[in-house]
N, C-alpha and C positions, 0 to 999 in steps of 0.2 A: 766836504771838499770844495775848494774854490774853483771858479771857472778857469782862472789862470793856471790852475794846477795841471790841467790836461796837457798843454804844450810842454810844460816842465817835465811831466812824466815821459812824454814822447822823446824828449832829449835825454832823460836820465836812464831810460831802459837800455838803449844801445850803449850808453856810456858805462853802465854797470856791467853789461854783458862783456864788453871789451876788457873791463877791469878784471873780471873773473877769469876770462880767457888768458889775460896777461899773467895771472898768477900761475 
């Protein structure tokens, strides 16, 4: 895993959460 991956995951987790809830 790359160091820059952590902030990406922090942004992606809530995004995916909202996407799943949207469905």
